[in-house]
C-alpha positions as CSV (number, residue, x, y, z in Angstrom):
1,X,-21.0,148.0,24.1
2,X,-19.3,144.6,24.6
3,X,-22.2,142.8,26.4
4,X,-24.4,140.0,25.2
5,X,-27.9,141.1,24.2
6,X,-31.0,139.3,23.3
7,X,-33.5,141.3,21.3
8,X,-36.8,140.3,22.7
9,X,-40.1,142.1,21.9
10,X,-42.2,139.5,23.7
11,X,-40.5,139.9,27.0
12,X,-42.3,143.1,27.9
13,X,-46.0,143.8,27.8
14,X,-48.1,146.8,28.6
15,X,-50.3,146.0,31.6
16,X,-52.6,149.1,31.5
17,X,-53.9,151.5,28.8
18,X,-52.4,154.9,28.5
19,X,-53.7,157.4,31.0
20,X,-53.2,160.8,32.4
21,X,-53.1,161.3,36.1
22,X,-51.1,162.1,39.2
23,X,-49.5,159.0,40.9
24,X,-48.4,159.5,44.5
25,X,-47.6,157.2,47.4
26,X,-46.5,158.5,50.7
27,X,-44.1,156.8,53.1
28,X,-44.1,153.4,51.4
29,X,-41.3,151.0,52.1
30,X,-42.8,148.0,50.2
31,X,-41.2,146.6,47.1
32,X,-44.7,145.9,45.6
33,X,-45.5,147.0,42.1
34,X,-45.9,150.8,41.8
35,X,-49.4,150.6,40.5
36,X,-50.6,148.4,43.4
37,X,-49.8,150.6,46.3
38,X,-52.3,152.6,48.2
39,X,-51.5,156.1,49.4
40,X,-50.4,156.4,52.9
41,X,-52.7,157.8,55.6
42,X,-52.6,161.5,56.2
43,X,-51.4,162.4,59.6
44,X,-53.1,165.1,61.6
45,X,-52.0,167.0,64.7
46,X,-54.5,168.3,67.3
47,X,-53.4,171.5,69.1
48,X,-54.1,171.8,72.8
49,X,-56.0,174.9,74.1
50,X,-53.9,178.0,74.4
51,X,-51.8,178.1,77.6
52,X,-52.2,174.3,78.2
53,X,-49.1,172.2,78.2
54,X,-50.0,168.7,79.4
55,X,-52.7,166.5,80.9
56,X,-52.4,168.0,84.4
57,X,-53.2,171.4,83.1
58,X,-56.6,170.2,81.9
59,X,-57.5,169.2,85.5
60,X,-57.0,172.8,86.7
61,X,-59.0,174.7,84.1
62,X,-62.0,175.3,86.5
63,X,-60.3,175.4,89.8
64,X,-61.9,178.7,90.8
65,X,-65.3,177.0,90.9
66,X,-64.2,174.5,93.6
67,X,-64.9,175.2,97.3
68,X,-62.3,173.7,99.7
69,X,-63.6,171.9,102.7
70,X,-60.3,171.7,104.6
71,X,-57.0,173.6,104.6
72,X,-53.4,173.2,105.6
73,X,-52.6,173.9,109.3
74,X,-51.8,177.4,110.3
75,X,-48.2,178.1,109.2
76,X,-47.6,179.9,112.5
77,X,-48.2,176.6,114.4
78,X,-46.8,173.7,112.3
79,X,-48.4,170.4,112.8
80,X,-46.3,167.7,114.3
81,X,-46.0,164.0,113.5
82,X,-46.0,162.0,116.7
83,X,-46.4,158.5,115.3
84,X,-44.2,156.0,117.2
85,X,-42.1,155.2,114.1
86,X,-41.0,158.8,113.8
87,X,-40.4,159.1,117.5
88,X,-38.1,156.1,117.4
89,X,-36.2,157.6,114.5
90,X,-35.8,161.1,116.1
91,X,-35.7,160.1,119.7
92,X,-38.3,160.4,122.4
93,X,-39.9,163.7,122.7
94,X,-38.5,165.0,119.3
95,X,-40.9,166.1,116.6
96,X,-40.8,166.4,112.8
97,X,-42.2,169.5,111.1
98,X,-44.3,169.1,108.0
99,X,-42.4,170.1,104.8
100,X,-44.3,171.8,102.0
101,X,-42.5,171.4,98.6
102,X,-42.5,174.2,96.0
103,X,-44.5,173.7,92.8
104,X,-42.8,171.7,90.1
105,X,-42.0,173.7,87.0
106,X,-44.3,172.9,84.1
107,X,-43.2,171.8,80.6
108,X,-43.1,174.6,78.0
109,X,-46.3,174.9,75.9
110,X,-44.5,174.3,72.6
111,X,-41.1,172.6,73.0
112,X,-38.5,173.6,70.4
113,X,-36.5,170.5,69.5
114,X,-35.0,171.6,66.1
115,X,-36.4,168.6,64.3
116,X,-38.4,170.3,61.6
117,X,-38.0,169.0,58.0
118,X,-37.7,171.7,55.4
119,X,-37.4,171.5,51.6
120,X,-36.5,174.1,49.0
121,X,-36.9,173.9,45.2
122,X,-35.0,176.2,42.8
123,X,-35.2,176.1,39.0
124,X,-32.1,174.7,37.3
125,X,-30.7,174.3,33.8
126,X,-32.3,172.1,31.2
127,X,-35.8,172.3,32.7
128,X,-34.7,170.8,36.0
129,X,-35.2,171.6,39.7
130,X,-32.5,171.6,42.3
131,X,-34.2,170.1,45.4
132,X,-32.6,170.7,48.8
133,X,-33.8,169.0,52.0
134,X,-32.7,169.8,55.6
135,X,-33.8,167.3,58.3
136,X,-31.5,167.7,61.3
137,X,-33.0,164.7,63.2
138,X,-32.9,162.4,60.2
139,X,-29.3,161.8,59.5
140,X,-28.5,158.9,57.2
141,X,-32.2,158.2,56.7
142,X,-34.1,157.0,53.6
143,X,-36.4,159.5,52.1
144,X,-38.9,159.1,49.3
145,X,-39.2,162.0,46.7
146,X,-42.5,162.4,44.8
147,X,-43.0,164.6,41.8
148,X,-45.9,164.3,39.3
149,X,-46.0,160.5,39.5
150,X,-42.2,160.2,39.6
151,X,-41.1,158.4,42.8
152,X,-37.6,157.6,43.9
153,X,-35.8,157.0,47.2
154,X,-32.5,158.6,48.4
155,X,-30.6,159.0,51.6
156,X,-29.7,162.0,53.7
157,X,-26.1,162.6,54.8
158,X,-25.1,162.4,58.5
159,X,-26.4,166.0,59.1
160,X,-29.8,165.2,57.6
161,X,-29.2,167.1,54.4
162,X,-30.0,166.0,50.9
163,X,-29.5,167.7,47.5
164,X,-30.5,166.3,44.2
165,X,-31.3,167.7,40.7
166,X,-34.5,166.4,39.2
167,X,-35.8,166.8,35.6
168,X,-39.1,168.5,35.9
169,X,-42.3,166.9,34.6
170,X,-44.7,169.9,35.1
171,X,-44.3,173.6,34.9
172,X,-45.6,174.1,38.4
173,X,-43.2,171.5,39.8
174,X,-44.4,170.3,43.3
175,X,-42.1,168.0,45.3
176,X,-43.1,166.0,48.4
177,X,-40.3,164.6,50.6
178,X,-41.5,161.8,53.0
179,X,-39.6,159.9,55.7
180,X,-40.7,156.4,56.8
181,X,-42.3,157.8,60.0
182,X,-44.6,160.1,58.2
183,X,-42.5,163.3,58.7
184,X,-41.8,165.3,55.6
185,X,-42.1,168.6,53.7
186,X,-43.6,170.0,50.5
187,X,-42.0,172.6,48.1
188,X,-42.5,173.8,44.6
189,X,-40.8,175.7,41.8
190,X,-41.8,177.3,38.5
191,X,-40.1,175.7,35.4
192,X,-40.5,178.1,32.4
193,X,-38.6,176.1,29.8
194,X,-40.2,172.7,30.2
195,X,-41.8,172.8,26.7
196,X,-38.4,172.9,25.1
197,X,-37.8,169.3,26.1
198,X,-39.3,165.9,25.4
199,X,-38.9,163.6,28.4
200,X,-39.4,159.9,29.0
201,X,-39.2,158.3,32.5
202,X,-38.7,154.6,33.4
203,X,-39.2,153.8,37.1
204,X,-39.2,150.6,39.1
205,X,-38.9,149.1,42.6
206,X,-35.9,147.0,43.7
207,X,-32.4,146.7,42.1
208,X,-33.4,144.9,38.9
209,X,-31.0,146.8,36.7
210,X,-33.4,148.4,34.2
211,X,-32.0,150.9,31.8
212,X,-33.3,153.4,29.1
213,X,-31.2,153.4,25.9
214,X,-31.8,156.1,23.2
215,X,-30.3,155.7,19.8
216,X,-30.7,159.1,18.1
217,X,-31.2,159.4,14.3
218,X,-30.1,155.9,13.4
219,X,-27.1,155.6,15.7
220,X,-26.0,152.1,16.7
221,X,-24.7,150.9,20.1
222,X,-21.5,152.6,21.0
223,X,-21.7,155.2,18.3
224,X,-22.2,158.9,18.5
225,X,-25.9,159.3,19.3
226,X,-26.2,156.3,21.6
227,X,-27.3,157.8,24.9
228,X,-27.8,156.0,28.3
229,X,-27.0,156.7,31.9
230,X,-23.3,155.7,31.6
231,X,-22.6,157.6,28.4
232,X,-23.9,160.9,26.8
233,X,-22.9,160.7,23.2
234,X,-25.7,162.7,21.5
235,X,-28.1,165.6,21.8
236,X,-30.0,164.2,24.7
237,X,-29.0,162.8,28.1
238,X,-30.1,160.2,30.7
239,X,-30.3,160.9,34.5
240,X,-30.5,158.1,37.0
241,X,-32.4,159.0,40.3
242,X,-32.4,157.1,43.6
243,X,-30.0,155.2,45.8
244,X,-29.9,151.5,45.1
245,X,-28.3,150.8,48.5
246,X,-31.4,151.8,50.4
247,X,-33.9,149.4,51.9
248,X,-36.6,148.6,49.3
249,X,-35.2,151.1,46.8
250,X,-37.3,152.9,44.2
251,X,-35.2,154.0,41.2
252,X,-35.8,155.9,38.0
253,X,-34.1,156.9,34.8
254,X,-35.1,160.0,32.8
255,X,-34.2,160.6,29.1
256,X,-34.5,164.2,28.0
257,X,-34.2,165.5,24.4
258,X,-33.7,169.3,23.9
259,X,-36.0,170.4,21.1
260,X,-34.4,173.8,20.8
261,X,-31.0,172.4,20.0
262,X,-32.1,170.0,17.3
263,X,-31.0,170.6,13.8
264,X,-32.3,167.5,12.0
265,X,-35.4,165.6,11.6
266,X,-35.7,161.9,12.4
267,X,-36.5,159.2,14.9
268,X,-35.0,158.4,18.3
269,X,-35.3,154.7,19.0
270,X,-36.0,154.1,22.7
271,X,-35.6,150.7,24.3
272,X,-35.7,149.3,27.8
273,X,-32.9,147.0,28.7
274,X,-32.8,144.6,31.6
275,X,-29.9,142.5,32.9
276,X,-30.8,138.9,33.7
277,X,-29.6,138.2,37.3
278,X,-30.1,135.4,39.8
279,X,-32.5,137.7,41.6
280,X,-34.9,138.4,38.7
281,X,-34.6,135.4,36.4
282,X,-37.7,133.5,35.7
283,X,-40.1,136.1,37.1
284,X,-41.9,139.2,36.1
285,X,-40.7,142.7,36.9
286,X,-43.2,145.5,37.4
287,X,-42.2,149.0,36.2
288,X,-43.8,152.2,35.0
289,X,-43.2,154.7,32.3
290,X,-44.1,158.4,32.2
291,X,-43.8,160.5,29.0
292,X,-44.1,164.2,28.4
293,X,-43.7,165.1,24.8
294,X,-43.4,168.8,24.2
295,X,-46.4,170.7,25.5
296,X,-48.6,167.6,25.8
297,X,-49.9,166.3,29.1
298,X,-48.0,163.7,31.1
299,X,-48.9,160.1,30.1
300,X,-48.3,157.0,32.3
301,X,-48.1,153.4,31.4
302,X,-47.7,150.3,33.7
303,X,-45.2,147.7,32.3
304,X,-44.7,144.0,33.0
305,X,-41.3,142.6,32.0
306,X,-41.2,138.8,31.7
307,X,-37.7,137.7,32.5
308,X,-36.2,134.5,30.9
309,X,-35.1,131.4,32.9
310,X,-31.9,131.5,35.0
311,X,-29.8,129.9,32.3
312,X,-29.7,133.3,30.7
313,X,-28.1,135.0,33.7
314,X,-25.7,137.6,32.6
315,X,-27.4,138.4,29.4
316,X,-29.1,141.8,28.7
317,X,-32.6,141.8,27.2
318,X,-33.4,144.5,24.7
319,X,-37.1,145.1,25.1
320,X,-38.6,146.9,22.1
321,X,-42.0,148.7,21.9
322,X,-42.4,149.2,25.6
323,X,-41.7,152.9,25.2
324,X,-42.8,154.8,22.1
325,X,-40.0,156.2,19.9
326,X,-39.6,159.9,19.6
327,X,-40.4,161.5,16.3
328,X,-38.4,164.7,16.0
329,X,-39.0,167.5,13.5
330,X,-36.1,169.8,12.4
331,X,-36.1,173.4,13.7
């Protein structure tokens, strides 16, 4: 790669100890650090009693217990309005009959507007899940996708549809799709081949240009075995998730190594790289890593990346030791 790099090991620190858990935030548009956000409130709907459609219906629920003290005039002899104002309008001696309007039709008990959000998850190749979202009333809308601590934001098309393939992080892969107004859907899929892959995730908020680079079995940059999201030149591959053009984007990169295909033993060097830009120079970037190694449980780690001053704009930092290297045994 023909870009300038600075190999810094002090630019990134681990802010929290390793832990196992499920990280989830619903409907968050903030660009705050991932580990500082509270889960969104759970919305509830209260159903009206059967047969009741609106507030007026509640006023009629006990009408048979009411005794009327007056009634309309006999329909055979309609009452007449004889006030002077009406006589002037109709002419002397004329009369206006009372008009009784028909009842206004009531709203349907359960209106069908066709705005339901649905999601479907299907197992895909390489221990992944193909996620399909249909939201007819949310065309060109930002949606947050949650899965076992992984969070990224994407955008539906003009019809409200969204389709994305996500590397799974659990065998029972549950996905939550959430729109900013709290609407959403939940779906799941079984992933039977997950133990055949080792998987490392880097996720962050904002467009800070973070990247995972894997150099498999001693490979150098640009050689066979150097794998990142713009080049797959080895056994493994990197997938980037999320749309950087959304408001307050949440992005992620996932490196997957297929254990079943490996024919040699050795080390895969994993580094986090960050481009120094005018938007991030001189400040800290909050990120998070998630690691699933073989059949072991998912591990999470919060990261703080200390960016250099703005005179380094345009450089790329190579941050070592933020993500543990993979130790691979030959099959």
